[in-house]
C-alpha positions in Angstrom: -1.1 7.7 -5.2 0.2 5.3 -2.5 -2.5 3.5 -0.6 -2.4 2.6 3.1 -2.8 -1.0 4.1 -6.6 -0.8 4.0 -6.3 -0.9 0.2 -7.9 0.7 -2.8 -11.3 -1.0 -2.1 -11.6 -0.1 1.5 -14.8 1.8 0.8 -13.4 4.5 2.9 -10.4 6.9 2.8 -8.2 5.0 0.4 -11.0 4.5 -2.1 -12.1 8.1 -1.8 -8.6 9.4 -2.4 -8.4 7.3 -5.5 -11.8 8.5 -6.7 -10.4 12.1 -6.3 -7.4 11.1 -8.5 -9.7 9.7 -11.1 -11.9 12.8 -11.1 -8.8 14.9 -11.7 -7.9 12.8 -14.7 -11.5 13.1 -16.0 -11.5 16.8 -15.6 -8.1 17.2 -17.4 -7.4 14.2 -19.6 -3.7 15.1 -19.9 -3.4 14.1 -16.2 -2.5 10.4 -15.9 -3.1 8.8 -12.5 -1.9 5.5 -11.1 -1.6 3.9 -7.6 0.5 1.4 -5.8 -1.0 -0.7 -3.1 0.7 -1.0 0.3 0.0 -4.4 1.9 2.2 -3.6 4.9 3.8 -0.5 6.4 7.2 -1.7 4.9 5.7 -0.9 1.5 5.4 2.8 2.1 9.0 3.9 1.3 9.6 1.7 -1.7 6.2 2.7 -3.2 7.0 6.4 -2.8 10.5 5.8 -4.2 9.0 4.1 -7.2 6.9 7.2 -8.0 9.9 9.5 -7.3 11.8 7.5 -9.9 8.9 8.0 -12.4 9.1 11.8 -11.7 5.4 12.1 -11.0 4.1 15.6 -10.7 2.5 14.9 -7.4 2.6 11.9 -5.0 -0.5 11.5 -2.9 -0.2 9.4 0.3 -3.1 8.3 2.3 -3.5 8.1 6.1 -1.9 8.8 9.4 0.6 5.9 9.3 2.2 7.3 6.1 3.3 10.5 7.8 6.9 9.6 8.5 7.6 8.1 5.1 6.0 11.1 3.3 7.8 13.6 5.5 11.2 11.9 4.9 10.7 11.9 1.2 9.5 15.5 1.1 12.7 16.6 3.0 14.9 14.6 0.7 13.2 15.9 -2.5 12.2 19.5 -1.8 11.0 20.2 -5.4 8.7 17.2 -5.4 5.0 17.9 -4.7 3.3 15.8 -2.1 -0.3 15.7 -0.7 -1.2 13.5 2.3 -4.8 12.7 3.4 -5.7 12.7 7.1 -2.3 13.9 8.3 -0.9 17.2 9.4 1.7 18.9 11.6 -1.0 20.1 13.9 -2.3 16.6 14.5 1.2 15.3 15.3 1.2 13.0 12.3 4.0 15.1 10.8 6.6 16.0 13.4 9.7 17.6 12.0 10.6 20.8 10.1 7.6 22.0 8.2 8.1 21.2 4.5 6.4 23.6 2.1 6.0 20.8 -0.5 3.5 18.9 1.5 -0.2 19.7 1.1 -2.0 18.4 4.2 -5.6 17.5 3.5 -7.3 17.3 6.8 -10.9 17.5 8.0 -12.4 18.9 11.2 -14.7 15.9 11.6 -15.4 16.6 15.2 -18.0 18.9 13.8 -20.1 16.4 11.8 -19.4 13.6 14.3 -21.0 15.9 16.9 -24.1 15.9 14.6 -23.8 12.1 14.3 -23.7 11.7 18.0 -26.7 13.9 18.5 -28.6 11.9 15.8 -27.7 8.6 17.4 -28.8 9.8 20.8 -32.1 11.0 19.2 -32.6 7.6 17.5 -31.7 5.1 20.2 -34.5 3.1 21.8 -32.3 1.4 24.4 -30.5 4.6 25.7 -27.1 3.2 24.7 -25.0 3.9 21.6 -21.5 2.9 20.8 -18.4 3.7 18.8 -15.0 2.1 18.2 -11.9 2.9 16.2 -9.4 1.0 14.1 -6.3 2.4 15.6 -5.8 5.1 18.2 -4.8 8.0 15.8 -5.9 11.6 16.1 -7.8 11.2 12.8 -9.8 8.4 14.4 -10.4 9.8 17.9 -11.5 13.2 16.6 -14.6 11.4 15.2 -15.1 9.6 18.5 -14.7 12.8 20.5 -17.4 14.5 18.4 -19.7 11.6 18.6 -19.4 11.4 22.4 -19.8 15.2 22.7 -22.9 15.1 20.5 -24.5 12.6 22.7 -23.7 14.7 25.8 -25.3 17.7 24.2 -28.4 15.8 23.3 -28.6 14.6 27.0 -28.3 18.2 28.1 -30.9 19.5 25.7 -33.4 16.7 26.3 -32.7 15.9 30.0 -31.9 12.3 29.0 -29.0 10.0 30.0 -28.0 8.2 26.7 -24.8 6.3 27.4 -21.8 6.0 24.9 -20.1 2.6 24.9 -16.6 2.4 23.5 -15.3 5.9 24.1 -15.0 8.7 26.6 -13.9 12.1 25.3 -12.8 13.2 28.7 -10.6 10.3 29.7 -9.7 9.3 26.1 -10.3 5.7 26.9 -12.1 3.4 24.5 -12.2 0.4 22.1 -9.9 -0.2 19.1 -9.6 -3.2 16.9 -5.9 -2.7 16.1 -6.1 -2.2 12.3 -8.3 -1.0 9.4 -8.5 -4.4 7.7 -9.8 -7.2 9.9 -13.6 -7.3 9.4 -14.0 -10.2 11.9 -12.7 -8.0 14.7 -15.3 -5.4 13.7 -18.0 -7.9 13.8 -17.1 -9.3 17.2 -16.6 -5.9 18.7 -20.0 -4.8 17.4 -21.7 -7.9 18.6 -20.3 -7.2 22.1 -21.7 -3.7 22.0 -25.1 -5.0 20.8 -25.2 -7.6 23.6 -24.5 -4.7 26.1 -27.6 -2.9 24.8 -26.3 -0.5 22.1 -28.6 0.0 19.2 -26.7 2.7 17.1 -23.1 1.8 16.3 -20.4 4.1 14.8 -17.3 2.3 13.6 -14.4 4.6 12.7 -12.3 1.9 11.2 -12.3 1.8 7.4 -12.8 -1.7 6.0 -13.3 -3.1 9.6 -16.6 -1.3 9.6 -17.9 -3.8 7.1 -17.7 -6.4 9.8 -19.7 -4.1 12.1 -22.3 -3.8 9.3 -22.5 -7.6 9.2 -23.1 -7.8 12.9 -25.8 -5.1 12.7 -27.4 -7.0 9.8 -27.4 -10.3 11.9 -28.8 -8.5 14.9 -31.5 -6.8 12.9 -32.6 -9.9 11.1 -33.1 -11.5 14.6 -35.4 -8.7 15.5 -32.8 -6.5 17.3 -33.7 -3.2 15.6 -30.1 -2.1 15.4 -28.7 0.7 13.2 -25.4 2.3 12.5 -23.5 5.3 11.1 -20.9 4.8 8.4 -17.7 6.9 8.3 -15.7 9.0 5.8 -18.1 8.5 2.8 -21.8 7.9 2.2 -22.1 4.2 3.1 -25.2 3.8 1.0 -23.0 4.4 -2.0 -19.8 2.7 -1.0 -21.4 -0.3 0.9 -24.9 -0.2 -0.7 -25.6 -3.8 0.4 -25.9 -2.5 4.0 -27.7 0.8 3.2 -30.9 -0.2 5.1 -28.9 -0.3 8.3 -27.3 3.1 7.9 -29.1 5.9 9.8 -26.6 8.3 8.1 -22.9 8.6 7.4 -20.4 11.0 9.0 -18.5 12.1 5.9 -15.5 14.2 4.8 -14.7 15.5 1.3 -11.6 13.6 0.5 -12.6 13.2 -3.2 -12.7 17.0 -4.0 -9.7 17.7 -1.8 -7.5 15.2 -3.6 -8.9 16.3 -7.0 -8.0 19.9 -6.3 -4.5 19.0 -5.1 -3.8 17.0 -8.2 -5.1 19.6 -10.6 -3.1 22.3 -8.7 0.1 20.3 -9.3 -0.9 19.8 -13.0 -1.4 23.6 -13.5 1.7 24.7 -11.7 -0.3 26.4 -8.9 0.5 23.8 -6.2 0.9 25.2 -2.7 1.8 23.3 0.5 0.2 23.9 3.9 -3.2 23.0 5.2 -6.5 22.4 3.6 -9.0 22.1 6.4 -12.5 20.7 5.6 -15.3 22.1 7.8 -19.1 22.3 8.0 -18.8 25.8 6.7 -16.9 25.0 3.5 -19.0 21.9 2.9 -16.2 19.5 3.3 -17.6 17.6 6.3 -21.2 16.7 7.0 -23.9 14.1 7.4 -25.0 12.2 4.4 -28.7 11.9 3.4 -30.7 9.6 5.6 -31.7 7.3 2.6 -33.8 4.4 3.9 -34.0 6.1 7.3 -35.5 9.3 5.8 -39.0 8.5 7.1 -37.7 7.1 10.4 -35.8 10.2 11.6 -38.4 12.5 13.2 -38.9 15.8 11.5 -38.2 17.5 14.9 -34.8 15.8 15.2 -33.9 16.7 11.6 -34.8 20.4 12.4 -32.6 20.2 15.6 -29.7 18.9 13.5 -30.0 21.9 11.1 -30.0 24.3 14.0 -27.0 22.7 15.6 -25.1 22.7 12.4 -25.7 26.5 12.0 -24.7 27.0 15.7 -21.4 25.1 15.1 -20.7 27.0 11.9 -21.2 30.4 13.6 -19.3 29.4 16.8 -22.3 29.4 19.1 -21.6 25.7 19.8 -17.9 25.0 20.3 -17.2 21.4 19.8 -14.4 19.8 21.8 -11.7 17.4 20.7 -8.3 16.4 22.1 -7.2 15.6 18.5 -7.3 19.0 16.7 -6.4 19.2 13.0 -5.2 22.8 13.2 
């Protein structure tokens, strides 16, 4: 596996992908797994080349930024198996001829982000919630689209006017910190949103989100009653020190998707194409409420279950300008 610049301990998509690799090895001990860390984008190609030289059965790359390097290597080595997380031809991350040796592991997170937005709108006391991204990629803005849409749906159902700071699904304008690493930017961005009245924050920014959590912690300790949603994985597991501030997490099943891809390569059954995680197949969803279990009203929890069913059966059609398929 080749990490993106967020690193193996980003408590988000890199860490989840590596966990999937490790689970594949645990399930089939003959599978040996290793990773190379990318500290900058210039590391992508040499890291991939290192694993090509080692004749790895499958090379897993992580994140939107790694699309071009992965695509180039797949074209030059058509018998080499690749899987890439959060990147597909449909999302515009891969742009050239479709290579059958790339397994695209993508997740329709507009669905569970819609639930997250609805939840945030139902929990806010100030009538303002917020979101921001690390960089303006489709795999980031799809979450922000869903969050914005979920708030609008709550407003429609409850005749309220909850505002979303940091993103507008219709105009595609919003706030981005510029990377997935700088926690200080996440903290200052979140502090700004809190000062503007937002009390439920949704960072879609990997490691940067830890800075957001620090800002929420600071505000809450000062009597601000601010909460947040984590992204990609259950924050109460990956960033347990901040669990008390997480209303929920908007998650995607990177771990099982990577595990399955690795085991398919090991067994000789590897196939390229798209794996698309959805609410219906259990590969996206909201995490448990953990410390917020007694704070989220039963009526709101019931509404979320109904909305999930309606999304799954197509009654509610969630909008995004960053489709994965």
